[in-house]
C-alpha positions in Angstrom: 13.9 14.6 -9.9 13.1 10.9 -10.9 9.8 9.7 -9.5 8.1 12.9 -8.5 5.6 12.8 -11.0 3.1 10.0 -12.0 3.0 9.5 -15.8 0.0 7.8 -17.5 1.3 5.5 -20.0 -1.6 4.8 -22.6 -1.9 1.0 -23.8 -1.3 2.0 -27.4 2.5 2.6 -25.9 2.8 -1.0 -24.5 0.8 -2.9 -27.0 2.7 -5.7 -29.0 3.4 -3.8 -32.0 4.8 -0.6 -30.2 8.5 -0.1 -29.9 10.2 -0.1 -26.4 11.9 3.6 -26.3 13.9 5.3 -23.8 10.8 7.4 -23.0 8.7 4.3 -22.1 11.5 3.0 -20.0 12.0 5.9 -18.2 8.4 6.2 -17.6 8.0 3.0 -16.2 11.0 3.5 -13.9 9.8 6.9 -12.6 6.1 5.6 -12.0 7.5 3.1 -9.7 9.2 5.8 -7.9 6.3 7.9 -7.9 4.0 5.2 -6.6 6.2 4.7 -3.5 6.5 8.3 -3.1 2.6 8.9 -3.0 2.7 11.0 -6.0 -0.7 12.7 -7.4 -2.5 10.2 -9.7 -0.2 7.2 -8.6 -2.0 4.1 -7.4 -1.6 3.8 -3.4 0.6 0.7 -2.3 -0.7 -0.7 0.7 1.6 -1.3 3.6 1.1 -5.3 3.6 2.3 -5.1 0.0 5.7 -4.3 1.4 7.8 -7.1 3.0 9.2 -6.2 6.7 12.8 -6.2 7.0 14.5 -6.5 10.4 16.6 -3.9 11.1 15.5 -1.3 8.5 14.7 2.1 9.3 14.8 4.9 6.8 14.9 8.4 8.6 14.7 10.5 5.5 17.2 13.1 3.9 16.0 16.1 6.2 15.3 17.8 2.9 12.1 19.7 4.1 14.0 21.3 7.1 12.6 21.7 10.5 8.8 21.5 10.7 6.9 23.3 13.3 2.9 23.5 13.5 1.7 26.0 15.6 -2.0 26.0 14.4 -4.4 23.3 13.3 -4.3 22.6 9.8 -4.8 20.0 7.0 -1.8 19.6 4.7 -1.7 17.8 1.2 -0.8 14.0 1.4 2.8 13.2 1.1 6.1 12.0 2.7 7.9 14.8 4.6 11.7 14.6 5.1 12.3 16.7 7.9 15.3 17.5 10.0 13.0 18.0 13.3 9.3 17.8 13.7 7.3 19.7 16.3 3.5 19.7 16.8 2.5 22.0 19.5 -0.1 21.2 22.2 -3.7 21.9 20.9 -2.6 21.7 17.4 -4.3 18.9 15.3 -2.9 18.0 11.7 -4.8 16.2 9.1 -4.7 16.1 5.1 -6.5 17.7 2.5 -7.8 14.6 1.0 -11.2 13.4 1.8 -10.2 9.6 1.3 -6.9 8.0 0.8 -5.2 10.6 2.7 -2.1 10.0 4.5 0.9 11.8 5.9 4.3 10.4 6.5 6.9 12.0 8.5 10.6 10.7 8.2 12.8 12.7 10.7 16.6 12.8 11.1 16.2 14.6 14.7 13.9 14.8 17.0 10.0 14.4 16.7 7.8 16.0 19.4 4.3 15.6 19.0 2.3 17.3 21.8 -0.9 17.8 19.8 -2.3 15.2 17.4 -2.3 13.7 13.9 -5.6 12.8 13.0 -6.4 10.7 9.8 -9.6 9.2 10.9 -11.9 8.6 7.8 -9.3 9.1 5.4 -9.0 5.3 4.4 -5.4 4.8 5.1 -3.9 2.5 7.6 -2.8 3.9 10.5 0.4 4.1 12.2 1.8 2.0 15.3 -0.7 -0.6 15.9 -3.0 0.4 13.1 -4.0 3.6 15.1 -5.0 6.8 12.9 -4.8 9.3 15.8 -1.6 9.9 17.8 -1.5 12.3 20.5 
């Protein structure tokens, strides 16, 4: 799927003597999507770089199905598109990255967080109000 992987484009492919090819244009398009999706190797996009749009809320497509966390664990930074989210009481979620870690959960159904999501010290801006721990 387009935008799933970040592609490093060498400077030699974009110098003034290089041809504009379909492969180059495809890499530009896919890299834009990959950056917004937080693909490995892609630059991180700060939330303040995105304009706020009144009335816009994207709840995802549910492609990751129901997510149920029953044990404390760290998961790789990424955007999750779930049908429901359940973080059980006593469970803490974190991310595997030491810095620039993030977790985005988009949920088409019910999200129940009785435990916590802890990203303290990961370097990303937190959720509502700038908090990095929920619970």
